[in-house]
Structure formats: C-alpha cells, structure tokens
C-alpha positions in Angstrom: 0.0 0.0 0.0 1.2 3.5 -0.8 0.0 6.6 1.1 0.1 9.9 -0.7 -0.9 13.4 0.3 -3.4 14.8 -2.2 -4.8 18.3 -1.5 -5.8 18.3 2.1 -6.3 14.5 2.4 -4.3 11.3 2.2 -5.1 8.8 -0.4 -4.2 5.1 0.0 -3.7 3.0 -3.1 -2.1 -0.1 -4.5 -0.1 -0.4 -7.6 -0.7 -3.8 -9.3 -0.3 -5.5 -12.6 -3.3 -5.1 -14.9 -5.2 -8.3 -15.7 -8.0 -9.2 -18.1 -10.7 -8.2 -15.7 -9.5 -4.6 -16.0 -10.3 -4.4 -19.7 -13.8 -2.9 -19.4 -12.5 -0.1 -17.2 -9.3 0.4 -19.3 -11.4 0.6 -22.4 -13.7 3.3 -20.9 -10.6 5.2 -19.6 -9.0 5.1 -23.1 -12.2 6.6 -24.6 -12.4 9.3 -22.0 -8.7 10.3 -22.4 -8.5 10.1 -26.2 -12.1 10.6 -27.3 -11.5 7.7 -29.6 -14.1 4.9 -29.5 -12.6 1.5 -29.0 -14.0 -2.0 -28.5 -13.0 -4.3 -25.7 -11.7 -6.8 -28.1 -9.3 -4.2 -29.6 -8.2 -3.3 -26.0 -7.6 -7.1 -25.5 -5.1 -7.1 -28.4 -3.3 -4.1 -27.0 -3.4 -5.6 -23.5 -1.7 -8.7 -24.8 1.1 -6.6 -26.2 1.7 -4.5 -23.1 1.0 -7.1 -20.5 4.5 -8.5 -21.0 6.0 -5.1 -20.2 6.9 -4.8 -16.5 6.4 -1.0 -16.5 2.6 -1.1 -16.9 0.6 -1.0 -13.7 -3.0 -0.2 -12.5 -3.4 2.2 -9.6 -6.2 0.9 -7.4 -7.5 3.4 -4.8 -8.3 1.9 -1.4 -11.6 3.4 -0.4 -12.8 3.4 3.2 -16.6 3.0 3.6 
C-alpha cells in the first residue's frame, strides 16, 4: 500500500499489474482520455502486447466506507 498526500487528504492506493478483468475499465478510460471509441476486443489485443512489459501498472484506490 502507498499513502500519498493529495490536496488536504491522504489517499491510500495499491499499484498492481493489470489483468484481463481490468479491460472494461481500461477501455472506458481510453475513450475518455483520447475521445477515440474502441471496443474491448481491440483493447484485449493491445493488452496482450503491453502485459509483458513490467512497466505497466494499474493504480487501485483503497476506499474506506
């Protein structure tokens, strides 16, 4: 777990390797960031390419309820 000060609050989060279950969210994020529509199967092809690169991670916030 990493703890980082953001604004006036601390945010706890984990860095982890992306997996196939992340594809729907990654596809949505790609569309939001690039305004380019993509399909999950296209993202799966890209994911297969980048998943072998140890420099790619997903930041997962740890929310307290």
